[in-house]
C-alpha positions in Angstrom: 0.6 29.2 14.0 4.0 30.1 12.7 7.6 30.1 14.1 9.7 33.0 12.8 13.2 31.6 12.0 16.4 33.7 11.8 17.3 34.2 8.1 20.9 33.9 7.2 20.2 33.3 3.4 22.8 35.6 2.0 25.7 33.9 3.8 24.5 30.4 3.2 22.9 30.5 -0.3 25.8 28.8 -1.9 27.1 26.7 0.9 27.0 22.9 0.4 25.0 20.6 2.9 27.1 17.6 3.9 26.6 14.9 6.4 29.9 15.7 8.3 32.1 18.8 8.6 35.2 19.0 6.4 38.5 19.5 8.4 40.9 22.2 7.3 43.2 20.9 4.6 46.7 22.2 3.3 46.7 23.9 -0.1 48.4 21.0 -1.7 46.1 18.3 -0.4 43.5 16.8 -2.8 39.9 17.4 -1.5 37.5 14.5 -2.1 34.1 15.9 -2.4 31.3 14.3 -0.4 29.7 11.3 -2.1 26.2 13.0 -2.3 25.4 16.4 -1.0 23.7 19.6 -2.2 24.0 23.4 -2.3 21.3 26.0 -2.5 20.2 25.0 -6.0 21.7 21.7 -7.0 22.2 18.1 -5.9 25.9 17.0 -6.2 26.9 13.5 -6.8 30.8 13.1 -6.2 31.0 16.9 -6.7 29.1 17.0 -10.0 25.5 18.3 -10.5 22.9 15.5 -10.4 19.3 15.9 -11.4 17.1 13.4 -9.8 14.8 11.9 -12.4 13.0 9.3 -10.3 10.1 7.1 -9.9 8.5 5.2 -7.1 8.5 1.5 -7.0 8.3 -0.6 -3.9 9.9 -4.0 -3.8 7.4 -5.5 -1.4 4.6 -5.0 -4.0 6.4 -6.8 -6.8 7.3 -10.4 -7.0 11.0 -10.6 -6.0 11.7 -12.6 -9.2 10.6 -9.7 -11.3 12.7 -7.0 -9.5 15.4 -6.9 -12.2 12.9 -6.8 -15.0 11.0 -3.8 -13.5 14.2 -1.9 -12.6 15.7 -2.4 -16.1 12.5 -1.0 -17.6 12.8 2.1 -15.1 16.3 2.7 -16.6 15.0 2.3 -20.1 12.5 5.1 -19.5 15.3 7.4 -18.5 15.0 7.2 -14.8 18.2 7.4 -12.8 16.8 7.0 -9.2 14.3 4.8 -7.6 12.3 5.9 -4.6 11.1 2.9 -2.4 8.8 2.7 0.7 9.5 -0.1 3.1 6.6 -1.8 4.9 7.3 -2.4 8.7 4.3 -4.7 9.0 5.8 -7.2 6.4 9.2 -7.0 8.1 8.0 -7.6 11.7 4.5 -9.1 11.4 4.6 -10.0 15.2 6.7 -8.3 17.8 10.3 -9.4 17.6 9.5 -12.0 14.8 11.6 -10.6 11.8 10.8 -11.9 8.3 13.8 -10.4 6.6 14.9 -13.8 5.4 11.9 -13.8 3.2 13.2 -13.0 -0.2 10.2 -10.8 -0.8 11.5 -8.6 2.1 15.1 -8.5 1.0 15.3 -4.8 0.5 19.1 -4.8 0.3 19.0 -7.3 -2.6 16.5 -4.9 -4.5 18.8 -2.0 -4.0 21.8 -4.0 -5.2 19.9 -5.0 -8.3 19.0 -1.3 -8.8 22.7 -0.4 -8.8 23.5 -3.2 -11.2 20.8 -1.8 -13.5 22.4 1.8 -13.4 20.0 3.2 -10.9 20.4 5.1 -7.6 17.8 4.7 -4.8 16.2 6.8 -2.2 15.0 5.1 1.0 11.6 5.9 2.4 11.5 3.8 5.6 8.6 5.4 7.4 7.8 4.1 10.0 4.6 5.4 8.7 4.5 5.4 4.9 0.8 5.8 4.0 1.0 4.3 0.4 -2.6 3.0 0.5 -1.2 0.2 2.6 -2.8 -1.5 5.7 -2.5 1.2 8.5 0.1 3.1 6.5 2.6 0.2 6.9 2.4 -0.1 10.7 2.2 -3.6 12.1 -1.3 -4.2 13.6 0.2 -5.3 16.9 1.2 -1.8 17.9 -2.4 -1.2 18.5 -2.2 -3.8 21.3 0.6 -2.2 23.2 -0.8 -0.5 26.3 -0.4 3.3 26.1 1.2 3.3 22.7 0.2 6.1 20.3 1.6 6.1 16.7 3.1 9.2 15.0 3.8 11.1 18.1 6.4 11.6 20.8 5.3 8.5 22.8 7.7 6.4 24.8 6.3 3.0 23.7 6.0 3.9 20.1 9.6 5.3 19.9 10.8 2.2 21.6 9.5 0.0 18.8 10.1 2.2 15.9 13.8 2.7 17.0 14.2 -1.2 16.9 12.7 -1.4 13.5 14.8 1.5 12.1 18.0 0.2 13.4 17.2 -3.4 12.3 16.5 -2.1 8.7 19.6 0.1 8.9 21.9 -2.9 9.7 20.7 -4.4 6.4 21.0 -1.2 4.3 23.8 0.9 5.8 26.5 -0.8 3.5 24.5 0.3 0.5 24.8 4.0 1.0 26.6 6.0 -1.7 29.3 6.8 0.9 30.1 3.1 1.0 30.0 2.8 -2.9 26.4 1.8 -3.0 23.3 3.3 -4.6 21.5 4.9 -1.7 21.5 8.8 -2.0 19.0 9.9 0.7 16.7 8.8 3.4 13.3 10.3 4.1 12.2 11.4 7.6 8.7 10.0 8.3 6.2 10.7 5.5 4.0 13.6 4.8 3.9 14.2 8.5 2.5 17.7 8.1 -0.7 16.3 6.9 -1.2 14.6 10.2 0.5 16.5 13.0 3.1 19.1 14.1 5.0 17.3 16.9 8.6 18.4 16.1 9.9 16.5 19.1 8.8 13.4 17.4 10.1 14.1 14.0 13.4 15.6 15.5 13.8 12.3 17.4 13.3 10.3 14.2 15.9 12.5 12.5 18.4 11.7 15.3 17.8 8.1 15.1 18.3 8.2 11.2 21.5 10.3 11.6 22.8 7.7 13.9 22.4 5.1 11.4 23.1 6.6 7.9 25.7 9.0 6.5 23.6 10.3 3.6 21.4 13.4 3.6 17.9 13.3 5.1 14.9 15.0 3.6 11.2 15.5 4.4 8.3 15.5 1.8 5.0 17.2 2.4 2.0 18.9 0.9 2.1 22.5 -0.3 0.1 24.3 2.3 1.6 26.5 4.9 0.5 24.2 7.7 1.6 20.9 6.2 5.1 22.4 5.5 5.3 23.8 9.0 4.1 20.6 10.6 6.3 18.2 8.5 9.6 20.1 8.2 12.3 19.1 10.5 15.3 21.4 11.7 18.4 20.8 9.8 16.7 18.5 7.3 16.1 19.4 3.7 12.4 20.2 3.1 10.7 18.9 -0.2 7.2 18.8 -1.5 4.8 16.6 -3.4 2.0 17.1 -5.8 2.0 19.9 -8.4 5.3 21.5 -8.9 4.0 24.7 -10.4 2.5 25.7 -7.1 4.5 23.4 -4.8 8.0 24.8 -5.6 7.0 28.4 -4.8 5.1 27.3 -1.6 8.2 25.5 -0.4 10.4 28.7 -0.8 7.6 30.9 0.6 6.8 29.0 3.8 10.2 27.4 4.6 12.5 30.2 5.8 15.3 28.4 7.7 18.2 28.1 5.4 19.2 24.9 7.1 16.0 23.4 5.5 16.4 24.8 2.0 18.2 23.4 -0.9 17.5 22.2 -4.4 14.0 21.7 -5.3 12.5 18.1 -5.6 8.9 17.1 -6.3 9.2 13.9 -4.2 5.8 12.6 -5.4 4.7 13.8 -8.7 1.3 11.9 -9.2 1.2 10.3 -12.6 -2.4 9.3 -11.6 -4.1 7.8 -8.6 -5.0 4.3 -7.1 -8.3 2.5 -7.6 -10.9 1.9 -4.9 -13.9 -0.3 -4.7 -17.2 1.0 -5.7 -20.0 0.4 -8.3 -19.6 4.1 -9.5 -15.8 4.3 -9.4 -14.0 4.1 -12.7 -10.6 2.6 -13.2 -7.8 5.3 -13.1 -6.1 5.5 -16.6 -4.8 8.0 -19.1 -6.1 5.8 -22.0 -8.6 8.1 -23.7 -7.7 11.1 -21.7 -5.0 13.0 -23.7 -5.4 16.2 -21.6 -4.1 14.4 -18.6 -0.9 13.2 -20.5 -0.4 16.8 -21.9 -0.6 18.1 -18.1 2.1 15.6 -17.1 4.3 16.7 -20.1 3.9 20.4 -19.1 4.6 19.7 -15.4 7.7 17.5 -15.9 9.0 20.0 -18.5 8.5 22.8 -15.9 10.6 20.8 -13.4 13.4 19.5 -15.7 13.9 22.6 -17.8 15.7 24.5 -15.0 17.5 21.4 -13.7 15.2 20.7 -10.8 14.4 17.1 -9.5 11.3 14.9 -9.6 10.0 11.5 -8.7 6.9 9.9 -10.5 4.5 8.4 -8.2 4.0 5.7 -9.3 6.4 4.5 -12.0 5.2 1.0 -11.3 2.6 0.4 -8.7 2.5 -3.4 -8.4 -0.1 -5.3 -6.3 -1.5 -5.4 -2.8 -1.2 -9.1 -2.7 -3.2 -11.0 -0.1 -5.2 -8.6 2.2 -2.6 -5.9 2.5 -4.4 -2.9 0.9 -5.3 0.1 3.1 -8.2 2.5 3.1 -8.9 6.2 3.6 -11.5 7.4 6.1 -13.7 10.1 4.7 -16.7 9.5 7.0 -17.0 6.2 5.0 -14.2 3.6 4.2 -12.7 4.5 0.8 -11.1 1.0 0.4 -8.3 0.4 -2.1 -8.3 -2.5 -4.5 -5.9 -5.5 -4.6 -4.5 -4.0 -7.8 -2.2 -1.0 -7.3 -1.9 -0.6 -11.1 -2.2 3.3 -10.4 -2.5 4.0 -14.2 1.3 4.0 -14.0 3.6 4.1 -16.9 4.5 0.4 -16.2 1.4 -1.5 -15.6 0.6 -3.9 -12.9 1.9 -6.9 -14.8 5.1 -5.0 -15.6 4.2 -4.2 -19.3 5.2 -0.9 -20.8 2.3 1.4 -21.9 1.7 4.3 -24.2 2.3 6.5 -21.2 5.6 4.9 -20.6 6.9 5.7 -24.1 5.5 9.3 -24.0 7.4 9.9 -20.8 10.4 8.2 -22.1 10.5 10.5 -25.3 10.2 13.4 -22.9 12.8 12.4 -20.4 15.2 11.4 -23.1 15.7 15.1 -23.8 17.1 15.6 -20.4 19.5 12.6 -20.3 23.1 13.3 -21.4 23.4 12.4 -25.0 20.0 11.0 -24.9 21.8 7.7 -23.9 19.2 5.4 -22.3 18.8 1.7 -23.0 16.1 0.3 -25.3 13.2 -1.2 -23.2 12.6 -4.9 -23.9 9.5 -5.8 -25.9 6.4 -6.9 -23.9 5.7 -10.6 -23.4 2.2 -11.8 -24.3 0.4 -13.0 -21.2 -1.3 -16.4 -20.7 -4.9 -17.3 -21.3 -6.4 -20.0 -19.3 -9.8 -21.6 -20.4 -12.8 -21.8 -17.8 -12.0 -23.7 -14.8 -15.0 -25.3 -13.2 -14.9 -25.0 -9.4 -16.4 -27.5 -7.1 -17.6 -26.7 -3.6 -15.1 -27.8 -1.0 -16.1 -26.7 2.6 -18.1 -24.2 4.3 -16.4 -21.1 6.1 -18.7 -21.7 9.1 -17.5 -25.3 9.7 -15.7 -24.4 12.8 -14.6 -26.4 15.9 -14.8 -24.1 18.8 -14.6 -20.3 19.3 -11.5 -18.4 19.8 -12.9 -16.5 22.6 -16.4 -16.1 24.5 -17.4 -13.1 26.3 -20.5 -11.0 27.2 -19.5 -8.2 24.7 -17.8 -8.6 21.3 -14.1 -7.7 21.1 -12.3 -6.4 18.2 -9.9 -8.2 15.9 -6.8 -7.0 17.6 -7.9 -8.5 20.8 -7.9 -11.9 19.0 -4.2 -11.3 18.1 -5.5 -11.1 14.5 -4.1 -9.0 11.6 -6.3 -9.6 8.6 -9.3 -11.5 7.4 -12.7 -12.0 9.2 -14.3 -12.6 12.6 -17.4 -14.6 13.0 -19.5 -13.3 16.0 -22.3 -15.7 17.2 -25.1 -15.0 19.6 -28.1 -17.1 20.8 -31.2 -14.9 20.9 -32.9 -15.2 24.3 -36.1 -13.2 23.5 -38.2 -12.1 20.6 -36.9 -8.8 19.0 -37.4 -6.8 16.0 -35.6 -3.7 14.9 -32.5 -2.2 13.3 -29.4 -4.3 13.8 -26.4 -2.0 14.9 -23.0 -3.9 14.9 -21.3 -1.7 17.6 -20.1 1.8 16.9 -20.2 1.3 13.1 -19.6 -1.4 10.4 -15.8 -2.2 10.5 -15.9 -2.7 7.5 -18.5 -5.0 5.9 -20.9 -7.1 8.0 -23.0 -9.9 6.6 -25.7 -10.9 9.1 -27.3 -14.4 9.3 -30.2 -15.8 11.2 -30.0 -19.6 11.6 -27.6 -19.8 8.8 -29.4 -17.8 6.3 -28.2 -14.4 5.2 -30.5 -11.5 6.1 -28.4 -8.6 4.7 -25.2 -6.6 4.7 -23.9 -3.4 6.4 -21.0 -1.8 4.7 -18.9 1.1 5.7 -17.8 1.7 2.1 -21.0 3.5 1.6 -21.5 7.0 3.1 -24.9 6.0 4.4 -24.7 2.1 5.3 -28.1 0.7 4.9 -30.3 0.2 8.0 -30.7 -3.5 8.3 -34.0 -4.5 10.1 -34.2 -7.9 11.6 -36.7 -9.9 13.3 -35.6 -12.9 15.5 -37.1 -15.2 18.0 -35.9 -16.8 21.2 -33.6 -19.7 20.3 -32.5 -18.3 17.0 -28.7 -18.0 16.2 -27.6 -14.6 15.0 -24.3 -14.6 13.2 -22.2 -11.5 12.1 -19.4 -12.1 9.7 -17.2 -9.0 9.9 -14.6 -8.4 7.2 -11.4 -6.3 7.6 -11.4 -4.5 4.2 -8.1 -2.7 5.1 -7.0 -0.5 8.0 -7.2 3.2 7.7 -3.9 4.6 6.3 -5.0 8.2 6.0 -7.9 10.6 7.1 -9.3 12.9 4.4 -9.9 15.7 4.3 -7.1 16.9 6.6 -7.0 20.4 8.1 -4.7 22.8 9.8 -6.1 21.8 13.1 -4.5 18.3 12.3 -6.2 15.1 12.8 -5.3 12.2 15.2 -7.6 9.6 13.4 -5.5 6.7 12.2 -7.8 4.0 13.6 -6.5 0.5 13.5 -9.4 -1.3 14.9 -11.5 -3.9 13.0 -14.3 -6.2 13.9 -16.9 -5.1 16.3 -16.2 -2.4 18.9 -18.9 -1.8 21.6 -22.4 -3.4 22.0 -24.4 -5.0 19.3 -28.0 -3.9 19.6 -31.4 -4.9 17.9 -33.7 -1.8 18.4 -33.0 -0.7 21.9 -31.9 -4.1 23.2 -28.3 -5.0 23.9 -27.2 -8.4 23.0 -24.9 -10.0 25.6 -23.1 -13.3 25.2 -21.0 -13.8 22.2 -18.7 -16.6 20.7 -16.0 -15.2 18.5 -14.2 -17.2 15.8 -10.9 -15.9 14.4 -10.7 -16.3 10.7 -7.3 -14.8 9.6 -7.3 -16.6 6.2 -3.7 -17.7 6.7 -4.5 -21.4 6.1 -6.8 -23.1 3.6 -9.1 -25.8 4.9 -9.2 -29.4 4.2 -12.0 -30.6 2.0 -15.1 -31.3 4.2 -16.3 -34.8 4.6 -19.8 -33.6 3.7 -19.7 -31.2 0.7 -21.8 -28.2 1.2 -25.0 -28.1 -1.0 -25.2 -24.7 -2.6 -28.3 -22.6 -1.8 -29.1 -19.0 -2.0 -28.3 -16.9 1.1 -26.1 -19.5 2.6 -22.9 -18.7 4.4 -19.6 -18.4 2.5 -18.2 -21.5 0.7 -14.7 -22.5 -0.4 -14.5 -23.9 -4.0 -11.5 -25.6 -5.6 -10.4 -26.5 -9.1 -7.3 -27.9 -11.0 -5.9 -26.7 -14.3 -2.8 -27.7 -16.3 -0.4 -25.4 -17.7 1.9 -26.5 -20.6 5.6 -26.7 -20.2 7.2 -23.7 -21.6 10.5 -23.3 -23.3 13.1 -21.4 -21.4 12.9 -20.0 -17.9 11.1 -16.7 -18.5 8.0 -17.1 -16.2 6.6 -13.7 -17.5 5.1 -15.8 -20.4 2.9 -17.4 -17.6 1.6 -14.1 -16.2 -2.3 -13.8 -16.4 -5.3 -12.3 -14.7 -7.6 -14.5 -12.8 -11.2 -13.6 -12.9 -14.3 -15.2 -11.3 -16.9 -13.9 -13.7 -20.0 -15.1 -11.8 -18.7 -14.5 -8.3 -20.1 -11.7 -6.1 -17.2 -11.1 -3.5 -14.5 -13.2 -2.3 -10.8 -14.2 -2.1 -8.6 -16.3 -4.5 -5.6 -18.5 -3.9 -3.5 -20.2 -6.6 -1.1 -22.9 -5.4 -1.6 -21.7 -1.9 -0.6 -18.1 -2.8 -3.3 -15.6 -1.9 -3.7 -13.2 -4.9 -6.3 -11.0 -3.2 -9.9 -9.9 -3.3 -12.5 -9.9 -6.1 -15.7 -7.9 -5.8 -18.3 -7.5 -8.5 -18.8 -3.8 -7.9 -15.4 -3.1 -9.5 -13.5 -1.4 -11.1 -11.1 -4.4 -10.6 -12.7 -7.5 -12.2 -9.6 -9.7 -12.1 -6.5 -10.2 -10.2 -2.9 -10.3 -11.4 -1.4 -13.9 -11.3 2.4 -13.7 -11.6 3.9 -16.6 -13.6 6.2 -17.0 -10.6 3.2 -18.7 -8.9 2.3 -21.3 -11.6 3.8 -24.7 -12.2 4.3 -25.3 -16.0 4.0 -29.0 -17.0 2.0 -29.7 -13.9 -1.4 -29.5 -12.4 -2.1 -26.2 -10.7 -4.5 -25.7 -7.8 -7.1 -22.7 -7.4 -9.1 -22.1 -4.5 -11.7 -19.4 -4.0 -13.7 -18.2 -0.9 -17.0 -17.0 -2.3 -18.8 -14.9 0.4 -22.2 -15.0 -1.3 -22.7 -18.3 -3.1 -25.6 -18.5 -5.5 -27.7 -21.6 -6.4 -28.3 -21.7 -10.0 -24.9 -20.9 -11.6 -21.7 -22.9 -12.2 -18.8 -21.2 -10.4 -15.9 -20.8 -12.7 -12.4 -19.1 -12.8 -10.5 -18.1 -16.0 -7.1 -16.6 -16.8 -7.4 -13.5 -19.0 -4.4 -12.5 -21.3 -6.0 -9.0 -21.4 -7.5 -7.4 -18.4 -11.1 -6.0 -18.4 -12.0 -3.2 -16.0 -15.6 -2.6 -15.3 -18.3 -1.8 -12.6 -21.6 -3.7 -11.7 -24.3 -3.0 -9.2 -23.9 -4.2 -5.6 -26.4 -7.0 -5.2 -26.4 -6.2 -1.4 -27.4 -2.5 -2.0 -30.3 -2.6 -4.5 
């Protein structure tokens, strides 16, 4: 479906787009050009042509102590602009409970440092940002508001997003280029055309942003006719992502309203892709694939030769610390790893790569006088010898259930964002048959009978295994359900649009064995936001037992100077199956033997030189005859291994 728009291209092809009309001036008055604007072909900064050579780098994925280092390296690669998502769920983890005083969420400080390092910024505030983040950056609690539907014209949703956008604007408005700051533009929503076409919704977003910012707005969408139609917004500059050789012609073919046209920008040129868990999923890298790099060079040259603009997605990916990764639903859960290395020019630990220098050499040709700073040398990472880990407590040592009901409830009904739920049921009659945990596994279910593991059901497989169980009256059935990451995107999209952005985790609907519905459940909320105290009775490790916490101590030598990057390392649990790692009470994220990620980035900012450091892991599948260890690797190793739960 298309809307025919009146064409006035001839009259407006050279007119400048500005954020406010310019009053009539006398012939002797000096006219100050708008701080940032554009005409039909060119962005203009203080009246002079400005080619955006940008890269995506999100502050909330990077330890705030390292922001300046990463931004300086962006400038040294030849970038002049940083594009940044903002994650609503980290700013407002609970309704009305703002976490902007957390230095990790100080977006204004990040933008200020960017300016100090010679960079401009483009703000991408969402409220939906995708970005392989939990529920696309939405806070989980939106799903608990009666009648609220995200990403559409819905009163409840618009109420909360307006509060969020205005709160963020209060912090960032002084940093606009119109106020002498670095912010050039603000994006409206994110790739909305891949989701819907409700222009009442996106126009309302536009109006909220116009009330709060004085810089130009733009949209960013895929290059199909229906994505550009659905995502474009009246009176807002339309831009594309993906391949520029077909994307730029598509923009100019399918967008015909002159009020939405202007210079060409590839707002997300993909330098590679993120990693997802799977025993047959290789790490995304350009190492050993020269044809990929040649393609990047060709595309970037295609963009910059005629003075068009580009943003590399990602320049530096960073890390989905904790349990903050998202997932794509493709009739199975394609779950993203803790690492967001992305095969980017600046790797997850902030070190420059071969790709970095290849792109730097290319970009330097388009920088006036080739004048960009030299990048600092990479600092070697720390190696930590094997740390023997000791059993500390069982995950199932729980006092009382959070809720008891006839039928299971999902995680959101327990006011829980992340982690696990343990569902317990006392069997009342002998049963044998296939165990079905509600409508489907959301996302990984480990089943126990009388405290002994009987199998796993995992939605990361297209065909989760059928788990047949045999239970007797009086047995205790326990289902440990893990939230592997809320869906941030549905694939493949289609021009019929999709409304599937499912936020629910845990068990939805009845649990059955064969044809029998199991009624009567105790539910224990396990959000993983606190570590347990050591148990009085240390668990004895046996095969097929419930999950166990382990702990260990290690000493880091005092280092000269204050550069904590010398303490950066990668923590691996080489004989672990699946679990979570904390160092000094900071949750790094998940490990999983299937790979491709086999270790977690541990920033030196977390460690205590000259002191004892504490490591805790939660191993979901302890094994009897092996010593559990952790180690710090100075060089990361990627790899894949078979899933022991899916022989």
